[in-house]
TIMIZA-23183 format. One line per 10 residues: number of its first residue (from 0); for each residue x, y, z of N, C-alpha, C. Coordinates in steps of 0.1 Angstrom, whole numbers, plus 5000, padded with zeros to 4 digits. Example, Ala and Ser with C-alpha at 12.3 -4.5 7.8 and 13.67 -1.06 7.14 Angstrom:
2
0	5132,4943,5078,5123,4955,5078,5132,4967,5078  5128,4978,5071,5137,4989,5071,5129,5000,5079 .
# end
This chain:
385
0	5009,4988,5000,5000,5000,5000,5009,5012,5000  5006,5022,4991,5015,5033,4989,5013,5043,5000  5024,5049,5005,5023,5060,5015,5023,5073,5008  5022,5084,5016,5021,5097,5011,5036,5102,5008  5036,5111,4998,5049,5117,4995,5049,5133,4996  5037,5138,4997,5036,5153,4999,5022,5157,5003  5022,5169,5010,5010,5175,5014,5011,5191,5012  5000,5197,5008,4999,5211,5006,4987,5217,5012  4988,5227,5020,4977,5233,5027,4971,5243,5017  4957,5243,5015,4950,5251,5006,4941,5261,5013 .
10	4939,5272,5006,4928,5282,5010,4929,5286,5025  4941,5289,5030,4943,5293,5043,4940,5282,5054  4941,5270,5050,4938,5259,5059,4924,5252,5058  4916,5257,5048,4903,5252,5047,4903,5238,5041  4915,5234,5034,4916,5221,5028,4931,5218,5026  4934,5205,5023,4947,5202,5019,4947,5193,5006  4958,5193,5000,4960,5184,4988,4971,5174,4992  4968,5161,4990,4977,5150,4993,4982,5144,4980  4994,5139,4980,5000,5132,4969,5006,5119,4975  5002,5107,4968,5007,5094,4972,5019,5090,4963 .
20	5027,5081,4968,5038,5076,4961,5034,5069,4948  5022,5064,4947,5018,5057,4935,5012,5067,4925  5012,5080,4927,5008,5090,4918,4994,5095,4920  4986,5089,4929,4973,5094,4933,4974,5107,4940  4964,5116,4938,4964,5129,4944,4949,5132,4947  4947,5139,4958,4933,5142,4962,4933,5153,4972  4922,5161,4972,4920,5171,4982,4910,5167,4993  4912,5172,5005,4903,5169,5016,4900,5182,5024  4888,5184,5028,4884,5196,5035,4888,5194,5050  4892,5205,5056,4896,5205,5070,4884,5200,5079 .
30	4872,5204,5076,4861,5200,5085,4858,5185,5083  4860,5179,5071,4859,5165,5069,4869,5157,5077  4882,5162,5076,4892,5155,5084,4889,5156,5099  4885,5168,5104,4882,5169,5118,4871,5160,5122  4861,5159,5114,4849,5150,5118,4853,5136,5118  4864,5132,5110,4868,5118,5110,4881,5116,5117  4885,5125,5126,4897,5123,5133,4897,5110,5141  4908,5103,5141,4909,5090,5148,4913,5091,5163  4913,5103,5169,4918,5104,5183,4907,5098,5192  4911,5094,5204,4901,5087,5213,4890,5097,5219 .
40	4892,5110,5217,4881,5119,5221,4871,5121,5210  4874,5117,5198,4865,5118,5187,4859,5104,5184  4866,5094,5185,4861,5080,5182,4864,5071,5194  4853,5063,5198,4855,5054,5208,4865,5043,5204  4875,5041,5212,4885,5031,5209,4880,5017,5207  4870,5013,5214,4865,4999,5213,4857,4997,5201  4847,5005,5198,4838,5002,5187,4839,5012,5175  4847,5022,5176,4849,5032,5165,4838,5042,5163  4828,5042,5172,4817,5051,5170,4821,5065,5174  4815,5075,5167,4819,5089,5169,4814,5094,5182 .
50	4822,5101,5189,4818,5106,5203,4814,5121,5202  4816,5128,5191,4812,5142,5189,4801,5143,5179  4794,5155,5180,4785,5158,5169,4791,5169,5161  4784,5172,5150,4789,5183,5141,4789,5196,5148  4781,5198,5159,4780,5210,5166,4792,5212,5175  4800,5201,5178,4812,5202,5186,4824,5206,5178  4822,5207,5164,4833,5211,5156,4831,5226,5153  4842,5234,5156,4841,5248,5154,4838,5251,5139  4830,5260,5136,4828,5264,5122,4840,5271,5116  4849,5275,5124,4862,5281,5120,4873,5271,5119 .
60	4870,5258,5119,4880,5248,5119,4889,5249,5106  4902,5249,5108,4911,5249,5097,4923,5240,5100  4932,5238,5090,4944,5230,5092,4955,5240,5095  4961,5240,5107,4971,5249,5110,4985,5244,5106  4986,5230,5106,4999,5224,5101,4996,5210,5096  5004,5206,5086,5002,5192,5081,5016,5188,5075  5020,5176,5079,5032,5170,5075,5031,5155,5072  5040,5150,5064,5040,5136,5061,5051,5129,5070  5047,5119,5077,5056,5113,5087,5066,5104,5080  5075,5099,5087,5085,5090,5081,5079,5077,5076 .
70	5068,5073,5082,5061,5061,5077,5052,5064,5065  5051,5077,5061,5042,5080,5049,5028,5083,5053  5025,5086,5065,5011,5089,5069,5010,5104,5071  4998,5109,5074,4996,5123,5075,4994,5127,5090  5002,5137,5094,5001,5143,5107,4995,5157,5106  4984,5160,5113,4976,5172,5112,4974,5179,5125  4975,5192,5125,4971,5200,5137,4960,5209,5133  4949,5208,5140,4937,5216,5137,4937,5229,5146  4933,5240,5140,4930,5252,5147,4915,5255,5146  4908,5261,5156,4915,5268,5167,4917,5259,5179 .
80	4913,5246,5179,4913,5239,5191,4927,5233,5194  4936,5232,5184,4949,5227,5187,4950,5212,5187  4940,5205,5183,4940,5190,5183,4950,5185,5172  4959,5175,5176,4968,5169,5167,4964,5154,5164  4964,5150,5152,4959,5137,5148,4968,5131,5137  4968,5118,5137,4976,5110,5127,4966,5102,5118  4966,5104,5105,4958,5097,5096,4966,5087,5088  4961,5075,5087,4968,5065,5078,4966,5069,5064  4977,5068,5056,4977,5070,5042,4967,5061,5035  4967,5048,5039,4958,5038,5033,4944,5041,5036 .
90	4941,5045,5048,4927,5049,5052,4922,5061,5043  4931,5071,5042,4927,5082,5033,4925,5078,5019  4934,5070,5014,4933,5066,4999,4920,5058,4997  4915,5051,5007,4903,5043,5005,4890,5052,5006  4892,5064,5010,4880,5073,5012,4881,5086,5004  4888,5086,4993,4889,5098,4985,4876,5101,4979  4872,5114,4980,4859,5119,4974,4861,5129,4964  4874,5133,4962,4878,5144,4952,4880,5137,4939  4869,5133,4933,4871,5125,4920,4858,5127,4912  4859,5128,4899,4847,5129,4891,4838,5117,4892 .
100	4825,5119,4892,4816,5108,4893,4806,5109,4882  4810,5106,4870,4800,5107,4858,4791,5095,4858  4782,5094,4867,4773,5083,4868,4759,5086,4861  4755,5077,4853,4741,5078,4847,4731,5072,4857  4719,5077,4857,4709,5070,4865,4708,5055,4862  4706,5047,4872,4705,5033,4870,4718,5025,4872  4729,5032,4876,4742,5026,4878,4741,5017,4890  4750,5007,4890,4751,4998,4902,4766,4996,4905  4769,4992,4917,4783,4991,4921,4790,4981,4912  4803,4983,4910,4811,4974,4901,4811,4959,4907 .
110	4809,4958,4920,4808,4944,4925,4795,4937,4923  4785,4944,4917,4772,4938,4914,4773,4933,4900  4771,4920,4897,4772,4915,4884,4757,4912,4879  4753,4918,4868,4740,4916,4862,4741,4903,4854  4730,4896,4853,4731,4883,4846,4718,4879,4840  4719,4869,4831,4707,4863,4825,4708,4848,4825  4703,4841,4815,4703,4827,4814,4717,4821,4815  4727,4828,4811,4741,4823,4811,4746,4820,4825  4739,4825,4835,4743,4821,4849,4739,4807,4853  4730,4801,4846,4724,4788,4850,4734,4778,4854 .
120	4745,4776,4846,4755,4765,4850,4764,4770,4861  4764,4782,4865,4773,4787,4874,4767,4794,4886  4755,4790,4890,4749,4796,4902,4758,4793,4914  4761,4803,4922,4769,4801,4934,4762,4790,4943  4770,4780,4946,4764,4768,4953,4774,4764,4964  4769,4760,4975,4777,4754,4986,4769,4743,4993  4776,4733,4999,4770,4723,5007,4769,4729,5021  4758,4726,5028,4755,4731,5041,4766,4727,5051  4770,4715,5051,4780,4710,5061,4793,4717,5059  4797,4719,5046,4809,4726,5043,4809,4741,5047 .
130	4798,4747,5044,4797,4762,5048,4797,4763,5063  4791,4754,5070,4791,4755,5084,4804,4752,5091  4813,4744,5084,4825,4740,5090,4837,4749,5085  4836,4755,5074,4847,4763,5068,4843,4777,5065  4849,4786,5071,4845,4800,5069,4848,4805,5055  4858,4800,5049,4861,4803,5035,4850,4799,5026  4845,4787,5028,4834,4782,5020,4822,4791,5022  4819,4795,5034,4808,4803,5038,4809,4817,5031  4822,4823,5032,4824,4836,5026,4822,4836,5011  4826,4825,5004,4825,4824,4990,4810,4824,4986 .
140	4802,4817,4994,4787,4816,4992,4781,4829,4994  4784,4836,5005,4778,4849,5008,4782,4859,4998  4795,4858,4993,4799,4868,4983,4791,4866,4970  4788,4853,4967,4780,4850,4955,4766,4857,4956  4760,4856,4968,4747,4863,4970,4748,4878,4968  4759,4883,4974,4761,4898,4973,4763,4902,4958  4770,4894,4951,4774,4897,4937,4762,4895,4927  4756,4883,4929,4746,4879,4919,4731,4880,4924  4730,4881,4937,4717,4882,4943,4709,4869,4944  4716,4858,4942,4710,4845,4942,4721,4834,4945 .
150	4717,4823,4952,4726,4812,4954,4719,4800,4958  4725,4788,4956,4719,4776,4960,4727,4770,4972  4720,4761,4979,4727,4754,4990,4722,4739,4989  4730,4730,4990,4727,4716,4990,4730,4709,5003  4724,4697,5005,4727,4690,5017,4721,4696,5030  4710,4704,5028,4703,4709,5040,4694,4698,5045  4693,4694,5057,4684,4684,5061,4670,4686,5057  4664,4676,5051,4650,4677,5046,4640,4676,5058  4641,4685,5067,4634,4685,5079,4627,4698,5081  4615,4698,5087,4608,4711,5089,4616,4720,5098 .
160	4618,4732,5094,4625,4743,5101,4640,4742,5099  4645,4733,5091,4660,4732,5089,4666,4745,5082  4658,4752,5075,4663,4764,5068,4667,4774,5077  4662,4774,5090,4667,4784,5100,4681,4782,5103  4686,4770,5102,4700,4767,5104,4709,4774,5093  4704,4775,5081,4711,4782,5071,4712,4797,5074  4701,4803,5078,4701,4817,5082,4711,4820,5094  4711,4810,5103,4720,4811,5115,4735,4812,5111  4738,4808,5098,4752,4809,5094,4756,4824,5092  4747,4833,5090,4751,4847,5086,4742,4857,5093 .
170	4731,4854,5099,4722,4864,5104,4711,4859,5112  4699,4865,5110,4687,4863,5119,4675,4862,5110  4666,4853,5113,4653,4852,5106,4645,4865,5109  4639,4870,5099,4629,4881,5101,4615,4875,5101  4609,4875,5113,4596,4869,5114,4585,4879,5109  4575,4873,5103,4564,4882,5097,4551,4875,5101  4540,4881,5096,4527,4875,5099,4526,4861,5094  4535,4857,5084,4535,4843,5080,4542,4833,5089  4548,4839,5100,4555,4831,5110,4570,4832,5108  4577,4824,5117,4591,4824,5116,4596,4817,5103 .
180	4588,4807,5099,4590,4802,5086,4576,4798,5081  4574,4795,5068,4561,4792,5063,4562,4781,5053  4551,4773,5052,4551,4762,5042,4545,4767,5029  4551,4762,5018,4546,4766,5005,4542,4752,4998  4529,4750,4999,4523,4738,4992,4508,4740,4990  4502,4732,4982,4488,4734,4978,4479,4733,4990  4470,4743,4991,4460,4743,5001,4446,4746,4996  4436,4743,5003,4422,4747,4999,4420,4761,5006  4414,4770,4998,4412,4784,5003,4424,4790,5009  4435,4791,5002,4447,4796,5008,4447,4811,5010 .
190	4455,4815,5020,4456,4830,5023,4465,4837,5013  4472,4829,5005,4482,4835,4995,4482,4825,4983  4482,4831,4971,4483,4823,4959,4495,4814,4958  4505,4817,4966,4517,4809,4966,4514,4795,4971  4503,4794,4978,4500,4781,4984,4490,4773,4975  4491,4775,4962,4483,4767,4953,4492,4761,4943  4487,4753,4933,4495,4747,4923,4496,4756,4911  4491,4768,4911,4491,4777,4900,4505,4782,4897  4508,4785,4885,4521,4791,4881,4521,4806,4886  4532,4811,4889,4533,4825,4894,4542,4833,4886 .
200	4538,4845,4882,4546,4854,4875,4559,4858,4884  4570,4860,4877,4582,4864,4884,4579,4876,4892  4583,4876,4905,4580,4887,4914,4590,4888,4925  4590,4900,4932,4597,4901,4944,4586,4899,4955  4591,4895,4967,4581,4892,4978,4578,4904,4986  4566,4904,4991,4562,4914,5002,4565,4928,4999  4562,4933,4986,4564,4947,4984,4555,4956,4992  4545,4950,4998,4536,4958,5007,4542,4961,5020  4554,4956,5023,4560,4959,5036,4570,4971,5035  4572,4978,5045,4581,4989,5045,4589,4988,5059 .
210	4602,4983,5058,4609,4979,5046,4605,4964,5043  4608,4961,5030,4606,4947,5026,4617,4938,5032  4614,4925,5034,4625,4916,5038,4635,4915,5026  4647,4917,5029,4657,4918,5019,4663,4905,5014  4661,4894,5021,4665,4881,5016,4653,4871,5018  4651,4862,5009,4642,4851,5010,4649,4838,5007  4645,4828,5016,4651,4815,5014,4639,4805,5011  4641,4796,5002,4631,4785,5000,4638,4772,5000  4633,4763,5008,4640,4750,5011,4630,4739,5007  4635,4729,4999,4627,4718,4995,4627,4706,5004 .
220	4615,4702,5009,4614,4690,5017,4609,4678,5009  4600,4681,5000,4594,4671,4991,4592,4677,4977  4594,4669,4966,4590,4674,4953,4589,4662,4943  4577,4657,4943,4574,4646,4934,4564,4649,4923  4560,4662,4922,4550,4666,4912,4556,4668,4898  4547,4668,4889,4551,4671,4875,4550,4687,4874  4562,4693,4870,4562,4707,4869,4567,4713,4882  4564,4726,4884,4568,4733,4896,4582,4737,4897  4588,4739,4885,4602,4744,4884,4603,4758,4889  4614,4761,4896,4616,4775,4901,4624,4783,4890 .
230	4621,4795,4889,4627,4804,4879,4632,4817,4887  4644,4822,4884,4649,4834,4890,4653,4844,4878  4651,4857,4880,4654,4867,4871,4661,4878,4878  4671,4883,4872,4678,4895,4877,4671,4908,4874  4664,4913,4884,4656,4925,4882,4664,4937,4878  4677,4938,4883,4685,4949,4878,4688,4948,4863  4691,4936,4859,4694,4934,4845,4681,4938,4836  4669,4933,4841,4657,4936,4834,4655,4951,4833  4657,4958,4844,4655,4973,4845,4665,4980,4836  4677,4974,4835,4687,4980,4826,4683,4979,4812 .
240	4677,4967,4808,4673,4966,4794,4662,4975,4791  4652,4977,4801,4641,4987,4799,4647,5001,4797  4657,5004,4805,4663,5018,4803,4670,5020,4790  4676,5009,4784,4682,5010,4771,4672,5011,4760  4661,5003,4761,4651,5002,4750,4640,5012,4751  4638,5017,4763,4627,5027,4765,4630,5036,4777  4640,5045,4775,4644,5054,4785,4633,5062,4792  4623,5066,4785,4612,5073,4791,4604,5064,4800  4602,5052,4796,4595,5042,4804,4602,5040,4817  4615,5038,4816,4624,5036,4828,4622,5048,4838 .
250	4622,5060,4832,4621,5072,4841,4607,5072,4848  4597,5068,4841,4584,5068,4847,4583,5058,4858  4588,5046,4856,4587,5036,4867,4596,5040,4879  4607,5047,4876,4616,5051,4887,4612,5064,4893  4604,5072,4886,4601,5085,4891,4587,5087,4897  4580,5076,4897,4566,5076,4903,4564,5064,4912  4557,5066,4923,4554,5056,4933,4543,5047,4928  4545,5034,4929,4534,5024,4928,4529,5022,4942  4518,5015,4943,4512,5011,4956,4510,4996,4957  4513,4991,4969,4511,4976,4971,4504,4974,4984 .
260	4496,4963,4984,4488,4961,4996,4486,4946,4998  4483,4942,5010,4480,4928,5013,4470,4927,5025  4460,4920,5023,4449,4918,5033,4444,4903,5033  4454,4894,5035,4450,4880,5033,4443,4874,5045  4443,4880,5056,4436,4875,5068,4430,4887,5075  4421,4884,5085,4413,4894,5091,4422,4904,5099  4433,4899,5104,4441,4907,5113,4454,4913,5107  4454,4913,5093,4466,4919,5086,4461,4928,5076  4467,4941,5076,4464,4951,5065,4478,4958,5063  4484,4954,5052,4498,4959,5049,4497,4967,5036 .
270	4503,4979,5037,4504,4988,5025,4518,4994,5024  4522,4997,5012,4535,5005,5010,4534,5012,4997  4542,5023,4997,4542,5032,4985,4556,5034,4981  4561,5028,4970,4574,5029,4966,4575,5027,4951  4585,5032,4944,4587,5030,4930,4589,5016,4926  4585,5011,4915,4589,4998,4910,4604,4996,4908  4610,5007,4903,4625,5008,4902,4629,5019,4911  4636,5016,4922,4640,5026,4931,4655,5030,4929  4657,5043,4928,4670,5049,4926,4674,5057,4938  4687,5057,4942,4691,5066,4952,4693,5080,4947 .
280	4694,5090,4955,4695,5104,4950,4706,5106,4940  4717,5098,4940,4728,5099,4930,4726,5090,4918  4714,5084,4917,4710,5076,4906,4713,5061,4907  4719,5056,4918,4722,5042,4920,4709,5034,4920  4708,5023,4913,4697,5014,4913,4698,5006,4926  4688,5007,4935,4689,5001,4948,4679,4990,4951  4668,4991,4943,4657,4981,4946,4647,4980,4934  4642,4968,4933,4631,4965,4924,4619,4960,4932  4607,4965,4930,4595,4960,4936,4586,4957,4924  4583,4944,4923,4575,4939,4911,4567,4927,4916 .
290	4554,4929,4917,4545,4918,4921,4531,4921,4917  4526,4914,4906,4513,4917,4901,4502,4913,4911  4504,4903,4919,4494,4899,4929,4491,4909,4940  4502,4917,4943,4500,4926,4954,4500,4941,4950  4500,4943,4937,4499,4957,4932,4485,4963,4935  4484,4974,4942,4471,4981,4945,4468,4990,4933  4457,4997,4934,4454,5007,4924,4465,5018,4924  4470,5021,4913,4480,5032,4912,4473,5045,4912  4476,5054,4922,4470,5067,4924,4480,5078,4924  4492,5075,4923,4503,5086,4924,4509,5090,4911 .
300	4503,5085,4900,4509,5089,4887,4499,5099,4881  4505,5110,4876,4496,5120,4870,4487,5115,4859  4475,5120,4857,4466,5116,4847,4472,5115,4834  4479,5125,4830,4485,5126,4817,4496,5116,4814  4502,5110,4825,4512,5101,4824,4508,5086,4826  4495,5084,4830,4491,5071,4834,4492,5061,4822  4488,5065,4811,4488,5056,4799,4502,5051,4796  4512,5061,4796,4526,5058,4794,4532,5049,4805  4527,5052,4817,4532,5044,4829,4528,5029,4827  4516,5027,4823,4511,5013,4821,4519,5007,4810 .
310	4522,5014,4799,4529,5009,4788,4543,5005,4793  4549,5013,4802,4563,5010,4807,4562,4997,4816  4552,4997,4824,4549,4985,4833,4548,4973,4825  4540,4973,4814,4539,4962,4805,4552,4958,4799  4560,4968,4795,4572,4965,4788,4582,4958,4797  4582,4963,4810,4591,4956,4820,4586,4942,4822  4573,4940,4823,4568,4926,4825,4572,4917,4813  4572,4922,4801,4576,4915,4789,4590,4911,4789  4599,4921,4794,4613,4918,4795,4616,4907,4805  4609,4907,4816,4611,4897,4827,4608,4883,4821 .
320	4599,4882,4812,4595,4869,4806,4604,4864,4795  4614,4872,4791,4623,4868,4780,4631,4856,4785  4631,4845,4777,4639,4833,4780,4654,4836,4783  4659,4846,4776,4673,4849,4778,4676,4855,4792  4666,4859,4800,4668,4864,4813,4665,4854,4824  4660,4842,4821,4654,4833,4831,4663,4821,4834  4667,4819,4846,4674,4808,4851,4664,4798,4857  4663,4786,4852,4653,4777,4856,4659,4764,4862  4653,4759,4873,4658,4747,4880,4647,4741,4888  4648,4728,4891,4639,4721,4899,4645,4716,4912 .
330	4640,4721,4923,4646,4717,4936,4643,4703,4940  4653,4697,4945,4652,4683,4951,4652,4684,4966  4647,4674,4973,4647,4675,4988,4661,4677,4993  4663,4687,5002,4676,4690,5008,4682,4702,5001  4676,4707,4990,4682,4718,4983,4674,4731,4987  4681,4742,4987,4676,4755,4991,4681,4765,4981  4673,4775,4978,4679,4787,4971,4675,4800,4979  4684,4809,4978,4682,4822,4985,4683,4833,4974  4674,4843,4976,4675,4855,4967,4675,4868,4974  4682,4878,4968,4682,4891,4973,4668,4897,4969 .
340	4659,4898,4978,4645,4902,4975,4643,4916,4971  4654,4924,4971,4653,4938,4966,4658,4939,4952  4662,4927,4946,4667,4927,4933,4662,4915,4924  4663,4903,4929,4660,4892,4921,4645,4887,4922  4639,4886,4911,4625,4881,4910,4626,4866,4910  4616,4859,4915,4615,4845,4915,4600,4841,4911  4599,4830,4904,4586,4825,4900,4586,4810,4900  4574,4804,4897,4573,4790,4898,4563,4786,4886  4567,4775,4879,4558,4770,4869,4547,4762,4876  4536,4761,4869,4524,4753,4875,4528,4739,4877 .
350	4522,4732,4887,4524,4718,4889,4511,4711,4891  4511,4698,4888,4499,4690,4888,4495,4686,4903  4483,4681,4904,4478,4678,4917,4483,4664,4922  4489,4657,4914,4495,4644,4918,4509,4646,4924  4513,4637,4933,4526,4639,4940,4525,4649,4951  4537,4652,4956,4538,4662,4967,4549,4672,4964  4546,4685,4967,4555,4695,4966,4555,4704,4978  4565,4703,4986,4565,4709,4999,4578,4717,5001  4577,4730,5000,4588,4739,5003,4585,4747,5016  4596,4750,5023,4595,4759,5034,4603,4772,5031 .
360	4597,4783,5034,4604,4796,5032,4605,4804,5045  4615,4813,5045,4616,4823,5055,4623,4835,5050  4623,4846,5058,4629,4858,5054,4641,4861,5063  4651,4869,5058,4662,4874,5066,4666,4887,5060  4676,4893,5065,4680,4906,5059,4695,4907,5056  4698,4915,5046,4711,4916,5040,4721,4922,5049  4717,4930,5059,4727,4936,5067,4735,4925,5075  4728,4915,5080,4735,4904,5087,4744,4897,5077  4740,4894,5065,4748,4887,5055,4761,4895,5052  4759,4908,5050,4771,4917,5046,4780,4919,5058 .
370	4774,4919,5070,4783,4920,5082,4791,4908,5084  4785,4896,5082,4793,4883,5084,4804,4882,5073  4800,4886,5061,4810,4886,5050,4822,4896,5053  4819,4907,5059,4829,4917,5062,4838,4912,5074  4832,4906,5084,4839,4900,5095,4849,4889,5090  4844,4880,5082,4853,4870,5077,4864,4876,5069  4861,4886,5061,4871,4892,5053,4882,4899,5061  4877,4906,5071,4887,4913,5080,4895,4904,5088  4890,4892,5092,4897,4882,5099,4908,4876,5090  4905,4874,5077,4914,4868,5068,4926,4878,5065 .
380	4922,4891,5064,4933,4901,5062,4942,4902,5074  4936,4902,5086,4945,4902,5098,4954,4890,5099  4949,4878,5095,4957,4866,5096,4968,4867,5086  4966,4873,5074,4976,4875,5064,4987,4885,5068  4983,4895,5076,4992,4905,5081,5001,4899,5092 .
# end
């Protein structure tokens, strides 16, 4: 990791310019550096949480002195308080914000890989016992979920509730009105169409919740029916195709809120109002909500735009149905798949009334998965050092 080779104070101390040995250069504001100072009065030594508020930082904060240490790090003295701090050159290099960001709406992180049917032979897969015994195997599986939004797991005991043991590998079950976990099999007078033998359009789950469960797991206990294959579709890829083929339609779905609702039993009334394609303020694509069964009447689109909105909605639905986007597989007992429910749509082909098809599902959240992945990664780096 390259150290610093030079520092220049700018604008009377309002900012500095740093130069690294590898040729990188960047400016940092004095107030930003002060807010992120690593001293024990600013950051708790144990957990790293900030101990000051922005109101504790003088509005007249400036850099009174700045030098590069023999180790290539940055030593700073702040005025008017006189605080002296040492910043790691590597820490600063990883947090440069002085860079052009020519991002078009709909961008995603470089670590996110969009995919279609070509992913079918290469779905991230791990055996349950191996992931439980080896943190490297678990990390590879979790990284596949982060990157592709979908993964398989084999060798899960074909027992009721066993899928909770998979969630325990990285986080916690998110319990809902459906229970800690729920059975997906044909029923008479079901509370949800998922509990029938009907085919289901590709969808994200529970768009009527705020926030939605960000991960869904489905575990096979029995599957002797004809049909019933599972299908997954990358919603980010589908939305990107819509943006390329119909930019105006993409803008309509991203710029207007749809409404979703669920009232499957007497004691449950769930509603949410969110765009089908959700973008962050800087244009990052962060979520897809697509569920024909749970879509309520759209009332937030202007009258003059409603016809075009429905045309865009239909266009996205047609894209989702394209064979080139669909990965199809049939679960066997002991197999499980997990999807990022903010991104990947899943569906099921119809199945016959003969035989048995019994899946169990549950929800979890990505923060636990990403936390576990980060902890494993930091542990590996520390071991290497």
